[in-house]
C-alpha positions as CSV (number, residue, x, y, z in Angstrom):
1,M,-27.3,14.6,18.0
2,D,-24.7,15.7,20.4
3,I,-21.3,13.6,20.2
4,K,-21.0,13.5,24.3
5,Q,-23.5,11.1,24.0
6,Y,-20.9,8.2,22.4
7,D,-18.3,9.4,24.9
8,F,-16.8,6.9,27.5
9,D,-13.8,6.2,30.3
10,L,-11.2,4.6,28.9
11,P,-8.3,3.6,30.9
12,E,-5.1,4.1,28.8
13,E,-3.5,0.8,29.7
14,L,-6.5,-0.9,27.8
15,I,-5.2,-0.2,24.5
16,A,-3.7,-3.5,22.9
17,Q,-0.1,-2.7,22.0
18,T,0.8,-5.7,20.6
19,P,-1.4,-8.8,18.8
20,L,-1.6,-12.2,21.1
21,L,0.4,-15.1,19.5
22,D,-2.3,-17.0,18.5
23,R,-5.1,-14.9,16.8
24,S,-8.0,-16.7,18.1
25,S,-7.3,-16.8,21.9
26,S,-8.8,-13.1,22.3
27,R,-11.5,-12.8,24.2
28,L,-15.1,-12.5,22.9
29,M,-17.9,-10.3,24.4
30,V,-21.5,-12.0,22.4
31,L,-24.3,-9.4,23.2
32,D,-27.7,-10.6,22.3
33,K,-29.2,-7.3,21.3
34,K,-33.2,-8.6,21.7
35,E,-32.5,-10.6,25.0
36,K,-29.6,-7.5,26.3
37,T,-27.7,-10.8,27.4
38,I,-23.8,-10.3,27.7
39,N,-21.7,-13.4,27.8
40,H,-17.8,-13.7,28.0
41,R,-15.9,-16.4,26.0
42,R,-13.1,-16.9,23.8
43,F,-13.0,-15.9,19.9
44,S,-12.5,-19.5,19.4
45,D,-15.5,-20.5,20.8
46,I,-17.6,-18.0,17.8
47,K,-18.4,-21.0,15.8
48,E,-20.6,-21.9,18.8
49,F,-22.7,-19.0,18.2
50,L,-22.9,-19.7,14.0
51,R,-25.7,-21.8,12.6
52,P,-25.5,-24.1,9.4
53,G,-27.2,-21.6,6.4
54,D,-25.5,-18.9,7.9
55,C,-22.6,-17.1,6.2
56,L,-19.6,-14.4,7.7
57,V,-19.1,-11.5,5.4
58,L,-14.9,-10.9,5.3
59,N,-13.4,-8.0,4.2
60,D,-10.6,-9.4,2.1
61,T,-8.3,-5.8,1.3
62,K,-4.7,-6.0,2.2
63,V,-2.9,-3.1,3.5
64,L,0.3,-1.7,2.0
65,P,3.8,-1.2,3.4
66,A,2.1,2.4,2.8
67,R,4.4,4.6,5.2
68,L,7.6,5.8,3.4
69,Y,10.8,8.0,5.1
70,G,12.2,10.0,2.4
71,V,14.4,13.2,2.4
72,K,13.4,16.5,-0.1
73,E,15.6,17.0,-2.8
74,D,17.2,20.0,-2.6
75,T,17.5,20.4,1.3
76,G,17.9,16.8,2.3
77,A,15.2,17.7,5.0
78,K,13.7,14.5,6.2
79,V,9.6,14.0,5.2
80,E,7.6,11.1,5.7
81,V,4.6,10.2,3.7
82,L,1.6,7.9,4.1
83,L,0.0,6.7,1.1
84,L,-4.0,7.4,1.3
85,H,-5.0,6.3,-1.9
86,Q,-4.0,5.9,-5.7
87,T,-6.0,8.3,-7.5
88,E,-4.2,7.6,-11.4
89,T,-1.2,5.6,-12.8
90,D,1.5,6.9,-10.8
91,E,0.0,9.3,-9.0
92,W,-1.6,9.1,-5.0
93,E,-3.5,11.2,-2.2
94,V,-1.2,11.1,0.2
95,L,-0.4,12.6,3.6
96,V,2.7,14.4,4.3
97,K,4.9,15.6,7.4
98,P,5.6,18.4,7.4
99,A,2.9,19.5,5.2
100,K,4.2,23.0,5.2
101,K,7.2,22.1,3.5
102,I,5.7,20.0,0.9
103,K,4.5,22.5,-2.2
104,V,3.3,21.9,-5.6
105,G,6.6,20.9,-7.4
106,T,8.4,19.5,-4.5
107,R,10.5,16.8,-5.0
108,I,11.2,13.7,-2.7
109,I,13.3,11.2,-2.8
110,F,13.3,7.9,-1.2
111,G,15.3,4.8,-0.4
112,E,18.6,6.9,-2.2
113,G,17.2,7.2,-5.7
114,K,14.7,3.9,-5.9
115,L,11.9,6.1,-5.8
116,A,10.8,9.4,-6.5
117,A,7.9,11.7,-6.1
118,E,7.0,15.3,-7.4
119,C,4.1,17.1,-5.2
120,T,1.3,17.8,-7.9
121,D,-1.2,19.0,-5.6
122,T,-2.2,20.6,-2.0
123,E,-5.2,19.9,-0.2
124,D,-6.3,20.4,3.1
125,H,-5.0,18.5,6.7
126,G,-1.4,17.7,5.3
127,G,-3.3,15.9,2.2
128,R,-1.0,16.3,-1.0
129,K,-1.0,14.7,-4.0
130,L,2.6,12.8,-5.0
131,R,3.5,12.0,-8.4
132,F,5.9,8.7,-8.6
133,E,9.0,7.7,-11.0
134,Y,10.3,4.7,-10.6
135,D,11.9,1.5,-12.1
136,G,10.4,-1.9,-12.7
137,I,6.8,-2.4,-10.5
138,F,5.4,0.0,-7.9
139,L,3.9,-2.3,-5.3
140,E,7.2,-4.5,-5.4
141,V,9.6,-0.9,-4.9
142,L,7.0,-0.3,-2.1
143,E,7.5,-3.8,-0.6
144,G,11.2,-2.8,-0.6
145,L,11.0,0.5,1.2
146,G,7.6,1.0,3.2
147,E,6.7,0.4,6.4
148,M,3.2,-1.2,8.1
149,P,1.3,2.1,9.0
150,L,0.1,1.0,12.5
151,P,-2.7,3.0,13.7
152,P,-1.5,5.9,15.8
153,Y,-2.4,4.8,19.5
154,I,-0.3,1.9,18.6
155,K,3.5,3.0,19.9
156,E,5.3,-0.1,20.1
157,Q,7.3,-1.3,16.8
158,L,5.5,-4.3,15.6
159,S,8.2,-7.7,14.8
160,D,5.7,-9.5,12.6
161,S,4.2,-7.3,9.9
162,E,1.6,-9.9,8.7
163,R,-0.2,-9.4,12.4
164,Y,-1.5,-6.9,10.7
165,Q,-2.9,-8.7,7.8
166,T,-5.8,-10.9,8.2
167,V,-5.2,-14.2,7.2
168,Y,-7.4,-13.9,4.3
169,A,-6.1,-10.3,2.7
170,K,-6.0,-10.6,-1.0
171,E,-6.9,-7.3,-2.7
172,E,-3.8,-4.6,-2.0
173,G,-4.9,-0.9,-1.3
174,S,-6.0,-0.3,2.2
175,A,-4.1,2.1,4.5
176,A,-5.2,-0.1,7.5
177,A,-6.4,-3.3,8.4
178,P,-9.9,-4.4,8.9
179,T,-9.2,-5.5,12.5
180,A,-11.9,-7.8,13.0
181,G,-10.7,-10.1,10.8
182,L,-7.8,-10.2,12.5
183,H,-9.3,-13.1,15.1
184,F,-9.5,-15.7,12.3
185,T,-7.1,-17.9,11.9
186,K,-7.1,-20.3,8.9
187,E,-8.1,-23.8,10.7
188,L,-10.8,-21.6,12.5
189,L,-12.1,-20.8,9.4
190,E,-12.0,-24.5,7.8
191,E,-14.1,-25.3,11.3
192,I,-16.8,-22.8,10.5
193,E,-17.0,-24.0,6.9
194,Q,-17.1,-27.9,8.0
195,A,-19.9,-26.4,10.4
196,G,-22.0,-25.7,7.7
197,V,-21.3,-21.7,7.5
198,E,-20.7,-20.2,4.1
199,L,-17.9,-17.2,3.5
200,A,-18.3,-15.0,1.2
201,Y,-15.5,-12.1,0.5
202,I,-16.1,-8.4,-0.4
203,T,-13.1,-5.7,-0.7
204,L,-13.0,-2.0,1.1
205,H,-10.1,-0.1,0.9
206,V,-10.0,1.3,4.4
207,G,-8.6,5.1,4.3
208,L,-6.7,6.9,6.9
209,G,-10.2,8.3,7.4
210,T,-11.1,5.8,9.7
211,F,-8.5,7.0,12.6
212,R,-9.7,10.4,12.3
213,P,-12.1,11.8,15.5
214,V,-15.4,13.5,14.7
215,S,-14.5,17.0,15.0
216,V,-17.9,18.4,15.3
217,D,-20.6,18.8,18.4
218,N,-23.4,17.3,16.3
219,I,-22.9,13.9,14.7
220,E,-25.0,15.0,11.8
221,D,-22.8,17.3,10.8
222,H,-19.8,15.0,10.3
223,D,-18.3,14.4,7.1
224,M,-17.5,10.9,6.2
225,H,-14.4,10.0,4.2
226,A,-15.0,8.1,1.0
227,E,-13.5,4.5,0.5
228,F,-13.2,2.3,-2.8
229,Y,-15.6,-0.9,-2.4
230,Q,-15.9,-3.9,-4.3
231,V,-18.8,-6.5,-4.5
232,S,-18.8,-9.4,-6.9
233,Q,-21.5,-11.3,-8.3
234,A,-20.5,-14.6,-6.7
235,T,-21.0,-13.0,-3.2
236,S,-24.3,-11.5,-4.1
237,D,-26.1,-14.5,-5.3
238,R,-24.8,-16.2,-2.1
239,L,-25.8,-13.7,-0.3
240,N,-29.2,-13.6,-1.6
241,R,-29.7,-17.1,-1.6
242,V,-28.5,-17.4,2.1
243,R,-30.9,-15.0,2.7
244,E,-33.8,-16.7,0.9
245,N,-32.8,-19.7,2.7
246,G,-33.5,-18.6,6.2
247,G,-29.7,-18.0,6.8
248,R,-28.4,-15.2,8.9
249,I,-25.9,-12.8,7.4
250,I,-22.9,-11.6,9.7
251,S,-20.3,-9.1,8.7
252,V,-17.0,-9.5,10.0
253,G,-16.0,-5.7,10.7
254,T,-17.8,-2.5,10.4
255,T,-16.1,-2.1,6.5
256,S,-17.8,-4.8,5.8
257,T,-21.2,-3.7,7.1
258,R,-20.9,-0.4,5.5
259,T,-20.5,-2.6,2.3
260,L,-23.7,-4.1,2.6
261,E,-25.2,-1.1,3.6
262,T,-24.3,0.7,0.5
263,I,-25.4,-2.1,-1.7
264,M,-28.2,-2.8,0.0
265,R,-29.1,1.2,0.5
266,D,-28.5,2.2,-3.9
267,Y,-29.7,-1.2,-5.1
268,G,-32.3,-2.8,-3.0
269,T,-30.7,-6.4,-2.9
270,F,-27.4,-7.7,-3.1
271,T,-25.8,-7.0,-6.4
272,E,-22.5,-6.9,-8.3
273,A,-20.9,-3.6,-7.6
274,S,-18.1,-1.5,-7.4
275,G,-17.5,2.5,-6.5
276,W,-16.9,4.8,-3.2
277,T,-19.2,4.3,-0.4
278,D,-19.0,7.4,2.5
279,I,-22.1,5.8,4.0
280,F,-22.7,7.4,7.8
281,I,-24.4,4.5,10.1
282,Y,-25.5,5.7,13.8
283,P,-28.9,5.6,15.3
284,P,-31.6,5.6,14.1
285,Y,-30.4,4.0,10.9
286,E,-31.9,0.7,10.7
287,L,-29.5,-1.8,9.5
288,K,-31.1,-3.8,6.4
289,A,-27.8,-6.0,4.8
290,I,-27.0,-7.7,8.0
291,D,-28.4,-9.9,11.0
292,G,-24.6,-9.8,13.0
293,L,-22.1,-8.1,13.5
294,I,-18.3,-9.5,14.8
295,T,-16.4,-6.5,15.6
296,N,-13.6,-5.1,18.0
297,F,-14.1,-2.5,20.8
298,H,-13.8,0.8,19.3
299,L,-12.8,4.6,20.3
300,P,-14.9,7.1,22.4
301,Q,-17.0,9.2,20.0
302,S,-15.6,7.8,17.3
303,T,-18.2,6.8,14.0
304,L,-17.5,3.5,15.1
305,I,-19.1,3.1,17.8
306,M,-21.9,5.0,16.6
307,L,-22.1,2.3,13.8
308,V,-22.6,-0.7,16.5
309,S,-25.1,1.5,18.4
310,A,-27.4,1.6,15.2
311,L,-27.5,-2.2,15.3
312,A,-27.9,-3.0,19.5
313,G,-28.9,0.3,20.8
314,R,-26.6,3.2,22.7
315,D,-27.7,2.2,26.1
316,F,-27.2,-1.4,25.4
317,I,-23.5,-1.0,23.7
318,L,-22.0,1.7,26.4
319,H,-23.2,-0.7,29.2
320,A,-21.4,-3.6,27.3
321,Y,-18.6,-0.9,27.1
322,Q,-18.5,-0.4,30.9
323,Q,-18.6,-3.9,31.4
324,A,-15.6,-4.5,28.5
325,V,-13.3,-1.9,31.1
326,E,-14.5,-3.3,34.0
327,E,-13.2,-6.7,33.0
328,R,-9.9,-5.6,31.4
329,Y,-10.7,-6.6,27.6
330,R,-8.2,-5.2,25.2
331,F,-9.4,-1.9,23.2
332,F,-8.8,-1.3,19.5
333,S,-6.7,-2.7,16.4
334,F,-4.5,-5.5,18.5
335,G,-7.6,-6.2,20.9
336,D,-10.7,-8.3,22.1
337,A,-13.7,-8.6,19.8
338,M,-17.4,-8.4,20.2
339,L,-20.4,-10.4,18.2
340,I,-23.6,-8.9,18.1
341,L,-26.3,-11.0,17.4
């Protein structure tokens, strides 16, 4: 399948650079995939489209302040490090700039010695493994030295780092936020629960691969990055009960979707599980775990627009994206939202 089938023209000025003051005041495009209708609303209206007995599935991962700036111990040359995921105690897979200067044995100093690291392995595309040295608790040291790793298409500084966290973020480990969840406030989630809609939480730690473009012409040749997920017994029991009672399972974001589809693919039912998933969802994949999806507007030719096309159909999605451009919707992490039912 040709990657160009998922291309569209996106004016650069529609890429949202800053979050709205009120999370739930973003716009909401509502797609009915059966009737092929499109409605334009506000995100706070989303409760009107949910029914008692439905269940929202939210990814409770928390973004690490994973961008570090240091210097090479021997030369003082500046180095930028982005933590991707922990491979073992005090060792992390990272991206480094400039990578060619960091070889096995190179030492990097951060925060005038509050944190140090030694390169233990080299990988492709700027990837390295670093073993860190510090006093105290690593996450506390990281909180003091690290910065929030905003996506590369966001050029402006973020004044409040909590705006790149969901209000229900809990499990630290992501290099990027599950951005569909950024639209929810605690008050809106309370209103949704009071209306009889259940909430269930999964964890998928988002890797930097979520920003990497598809670099092959045939999307079937694309290798997905692997990400760690975890689903509890309480969540799987709740999802099975909702489905048995005729409720709809609506995932919040592509990360929740990929986690649930991995579980359904591997086990045939919702069950407690954890591991690594590199599931790649694109047409004509038939989604088995969800009945609806809340998501943001994605990059042209990205794996994410392919995923939503598997749910709603490529032609319908591209038509909706054309309307989004014409109606001046805001795109990507800090942009507006789409509800597909």
